[in-house]
C-alpha positions as a Python dict, from the first residue, in 0.01 Angstrom:
ca = {
    (1, 'M'): (0, 0, 0),
    (2, 'S'): (-23, -134, -351),
    (3, 'E'): (-334, -343, -437),
    (4, 'L'): (-274, -715, -492),
    (5, 'V'): (-389, -807, -837),
    (6, 'L'): (-468, -1161, -935),
    (7, 'P'): (-381, -1249, -1287),
    (8, 'Y'): (-613, -1402, -1543),
    (9, 'R'): (-939, -1304, -1354),
    (10, 'V'): (-1084, -1160, -1669),
    (11, 'E'): (-864, -1266, -1954),
    (12, 'P'): (-808, -1642, -2027),
    (13, 'H'): (-489, -1805, -1900),
    (14, 'P'): (-264, -1891, -2207),
    (15, 'M'): (-224, -2247, -2096),
    (16, 'T'): (-577, -2328, -1982),
    (17, 'G'): (-780, -2118, -2220),
    (18, 'V'): (-1003, -2003, -1939),
    (19, 'T'): (-1003, -1763, -1659),
    (20, 'S'): (-876, -1848, -1313),
    (21, 'G'): (-1229, -1830, -1182),
    (22, 'K'): (-1373, -2050, -1444),
    (23, 'L'): (-1089, -2309, -1395),
    (24, 'G'): (-1161, -2303, -1021),
    (25, 'I'): (-1538, -2377, -1073),
    (26, 'W'): (-1464, -2658, -1307),
    (27, 'L'): (-1238, -2819, -1065),
    (28, 'F'): (-1495, -2776, -784),
    (29, 'L'): (-1758, -2933, -1023),
    (30, 'A'): (-1532, -3229, -1086),
    (31, 'S'): (-1519, -3296, -713),
    (32, 'E'): (-1912, -3262, -713),
    (33, 'V'): (-1932, -3519, -985),
    (34, 'M'): (-1733, -3762, -770),
    (35, 'L'): (-1952, -3696, -479),
    (36, 'F'): (-2284, -3764, -666),
    (37, 'G'): (-2112, -4020, -869),
    (38, 'S'): (-2038, -4230, -567),
    (39, 'L'): (-2395, -4191, -450),
    (40, 'F'): (-2519, -4321, -783),
    (41, 'S'): (-2277, -4602, -758),
    (42, 'A'): (-2419, -4699, -415),
    (43, 'Y'): (-2771, -4671, -563),
    (44, 'V'): (-2684, -4932, -833),
    (45, 'L'): (-2494, -5169, -602),
    (46, 'L'): (-2775, -5166, -334),
    (47, 'R'): (-3051, -5191, -591),
    (48, 'V'): (-2882, -5484, -771),
    (49, 'G'): (-2825, -5653, -442),
    (50, 'S'): (-3176, -5616, -298),
    (51, 'P'): (-3446, -5876, -341),
    (52, 'P'): (-3707, -5732, -587),
    (53, 'E'): (-3977, -5752, -316),
    (54, 'F'): (-3791, -5495, -100),
    (55, 'W'): (-3721, -5239, -385),
    (56, 'P'): (-4019, -5042, -499),
    (57, 'S'): (-4070, -4825, -799),
    (58, 'G'): (-4109, -4466, -725),
    (59, 'V'): (-4471, -4482, -779),
    (60, 'E'): (-4510, -4783, -556),
    (61, 'A'): (-4307, -4590, -282),
    (62, 'G'): (-4554, -4314, -281),
    (63, 'L'): (-4357, -4074, -491),
    (64, 'S'): (-4565, -3833, -709),
    (65, 'V'): (-4454, -3832, -1074),
    (66, 'P'): (-4666, -3510, -1153),
    (67, 'I'): (-4501, -3324, -872),
    (68, 'G'): (-4145, -3458, -969),
    (69, 'T'): (-4225, -3362, -1335),
    (70, 'F'): (-4330, -3003, -1220),
    (71, 'N'): (-4014, -2960, -1019),
    (72, 'T'): (-3807, -3074, -1320),
    (73, 'L'): (-3970, -2818, -1527),
    (74, 'V'): (-3919, -2550, -1278),
    (75, 'L'): (-3534, -2616, -1274),
    (76, 'I'): (-3510, -2636, -1648),
    (77, 'G'): (-3680, -2298, -1656),
    (78, 'S'): (-3439, -2160, -1383),
    (79, 'S'): (-3143, -2260, -1615),
    (80, 'V'): (-3295, -2074, -1901),
    (81, 'T'): (-3331, -1757, -1689),
    (82, 'M'): (-2977, -1800, -1555),
    (83, 'V'): (-2851, -1794, -1907),
    (84, 'M'): (-3051, -1497, -2003),
    (85, 'S'): (-2924, -1302, -1695),
    (86, 'W'): (-2570, -1364, -1808),
    (87, 'A'): (-2664, -1276, -2176),
    (88, 'S'): (-2839, -946, -2054),
    (89, 'L'): (-2515, -842, -1885),
    (90, 'K'): (-2307, -898, -2206),
    (91, 'M'): (-2539, -678, -2375),
    (92, 'G'): (-2532, -423, -2111),
    (93, 'N'): (-2900, -443, -1992),
    (94, 'L'): (-2871, -429, -1617),
    (95, 'G'): (-3250, -412, -1568),
    (96, 'A'): (-3302, -737, -1766),
    (97, 'F'): (-3021, -900, -1566),
    (98, 'K'): (-3192, -815, -1232),
    (99, 'R'): (-3512, -964, -1364),
    (100, 'Y'): (-3373, -1285, -1495),
    (101, 'L'): (-3153, -1361, -1197),
    (102, 'G'): (-3442, -1276, -969),
    (103, 'T'): (-3658, -1510, -1150),
    (104, 'T'): (-3387, -1779, -1122),
    (105, 'C'): (-3385, -1738, -745),
    (106, 'G'): (-3762, -1747, -733),
    (107, 'L'): (-3788, -2068, -938),
    (108, 'G'): (-3523, -2222, -720),
    (109, 'T'): (-3727, -2134, -410),
    (110, 'V'): (-4048, -2280, -579),
    (111, 'F'): (-3846, -2610, -620),
    (112, 'L'): (-3754, -2617, -255),
    (113, 'V'): (-4101, -2532, -133),
    (114, 'V'): (-4253, -2815, -331),
    (115, 'K'): (-3983, -3050, -201),
    (116, 'G'): (-4072, -2934, 153),
    (117, 'F'): (-4433, -3036, 84),
    (118, 'E'): (-4315, -3363, -47),
    (119, 'Y'): (-4104, -3430, 270),
    (120, 'S'): (-4392, -3314, 500),
    (121, 'A'): (-4629, -3569, 336),
    (122, 'K'): (-4373, -3845, 381),
    (123, 'F'): (-4324, -3751, 752),
    (124, 'S'): (-4705, -3732, 823),
    (125, 'H'): (-4725, -4095, 700),
    (126, 'G'): (-4430, -4209, 922),
    (127, 'I'): (-4191, -4223, 646),
    (128, 'F'): (-3833, -4140, 728),
    (129, 'P'): (-3486, -4232, 589),
    (130, 'A'): (-3445, -4530, 813),
    (131, 'V'): (-3782, -4714, 740),
    (132, 'G'): (-3816, -5004, 510),
    (133, 'W'): (-4058, -5106, 217),
    (134, 'P'): (-4340, -5223, 179),
    (135, 'E'): (-4362, -5245, 557),
    (136, 'L'): (-4179, -4989, 759),
    (137, 'T'): (-3966, -5264, 931),
    (138, 'D'): (-3857, -5439, 607),
    (139, 'P'): (-3495, -5428, 508),
    (140, 'S'): (-3522, -5184, 212),
    (141, 'M'): (-3295, -4898, 143),
    (142, 'F'): (-3504, -4708, -80),
    (143, 'Y'): (-3620, -4432, 140),
    (144, 'G'): (-3271, -4392, 292),
    (145, 'L'): (-3134, -4321, -55),
    (146, 'Y'): (-3429, -4118, -161),
    (147, 'F'): (-3379, -3876, 139),
    (148, 'T'): (-2988, -3868, 101),
    (149, 'F'): (-3027, -3786, -272),
    (150, 'T'): (-3280, -3540, -247),
    (151, 'G'): (-3181, -3384, 68),
    (152, 'L'): (-2815, -3322, -54),
    (153, 'H'): (-2944, -3192, -392),
    (154, 'A'): (-3174, -2961, -207),
    (155, 'L'): (-2888, -2820, -15),
    (156, 'H'): (-2708, -2747, -323),
    (157, 'V'): (-3007, -2574, -464),
    (158, 'L'): (-3031, -2352, -149),
    (159, 'L'): (-2658, -2270, -178),
    (160, 'G'): (-2705, -2162, -542),
    (161, 'I'): (-2991, -1950, -453),
    (162, 'L'): (-2787, -1772, -167),
    (163, 'A'): (-2488, -1722, -399),
    (164, 'N'): (-2723, -1559, -661),
    (165, 'L'): (-2897, -1346, -420),
    (166, 'W'): (-2564, -1225, -298),
    (167, 'L'): (-2470, -1137, -654),
    (168, 'L'): (-2805, -965, -718),
    (169, 'I'): (-2808, -752, -393),
    (170, 'W'): (-2445, -680, -302),
    (171, 'G'): (-2207, -823, -574),
    (172, 'I'): (-2382, -613, -840),
    (173, 'A'): (-2182, -305, -704),
    (174, 'L'): (-1884, -448, -908),
    (175, 'W'): (-2069, -377, -1229),
    (176, 'E'): (-2003, -8, -1187),
    (177, 'T'): (-1615, -64, -1171),
    (178, 'D'): (-1545, -392, -1356),
    (179, 'P'): (-1847, -509, -1551),
    (180, 'E'): (-1644, -776, -1746),
    (181, 'R'): (-1532, -931, -1425),
    (182, 'F'): (-1888, -913, -1280),
    (183, 'A'): (-2027, -1090, -1596),
    (184, 'G'): (-1755, -1352, -1530),
    (185, 'R'): (-1886, -1406, -1184),
    (186, 'I'): (-2245, -1456, -1311),
    (187, 'E'): (-2112, -1714, -1568),
    (188, 'I'): (-1938, -1904, -1287),
    (189, 'S'): (-2252, -1905, -1072),
    (190, 'G'): (-2446, -2008, -1380),
    (191, 'L'): (-2217, -2318, -1431),
    (192, 'Y'): (-2284, -2422, -1062),
    (193, 'W'): (-2648, -2365, -1117),
    (194, 'H'): (-2667, -2574, -1437),
    (195, 'F'): (-2472, -2862, -1275),
    (196, 'V'): (-2739, -2866, -979),
    (197, 'D'): (-3003, -2881, -1248),
    (198, 'L'): (-2833, -3163, -1437),
    (199, 'V'): (-2805, -3368, -1124),
    (200, 'W'): (-3190, -3342, -1064),
    (201, 'I'): (-3236, -3447, -1434),
    (202, 'F'): (-3066, -3780, -1339),
    (203, 'L'): (-3234, -3809, -999),
    (204, 'F'): (-3589, -3762, -1132),
    (205, 'P'): (-3602, -4072, -1358),
    (206, 'V'): (-3383, -4286, -1115),
    (207, 'L'): (-3614, -4221, -810),
    (208, 'Y'): (-3953, -4139, -954),
    (209, 'L'): (-3971, -4348, -1278),
    (210, 'L'): (-3757, -4657, -1236),
}
């Protein structure tokens, strides 16, 4: 039985100028932009339509700006190590690639652990998505949006960590037979990771600072 070969998985397509895999991830990220864009639109509409006394700033709602800043720096650092992992492959340095991609996964895990502590602190004070502000029974949507935004984002971070771990542990076998294709997979994973980081860079000031 002859092997089925998909075209343009390494060489760019003559019409799009990118490989099939890269075109696929850009289309997927476009759908993600629509997802988060709709949530940001809902945030704007709800905030504009809410009385000022029922819409706190992040600090008033009990969010920690130092913790949010730390998590922002963690994700920015993970984007740097993600780029370095891909660059290491292009230079043929497999050992450096493993270190950088492992560090990316580690930093992503740190982000989730910190977010878990934030959630735990909120739950211990009786703060859940359905409660209001400043009193728990007031008609404020702040916490509902906070948990929706950050929970969905955390899920994306988790999926990115799992994808990178798969590439690091099992997918790396492709390096022996088709290094260029494997480097392409890391680049595609990196595009997703950078998108997740970029979403947080927007979420941090919207939820914690405004």
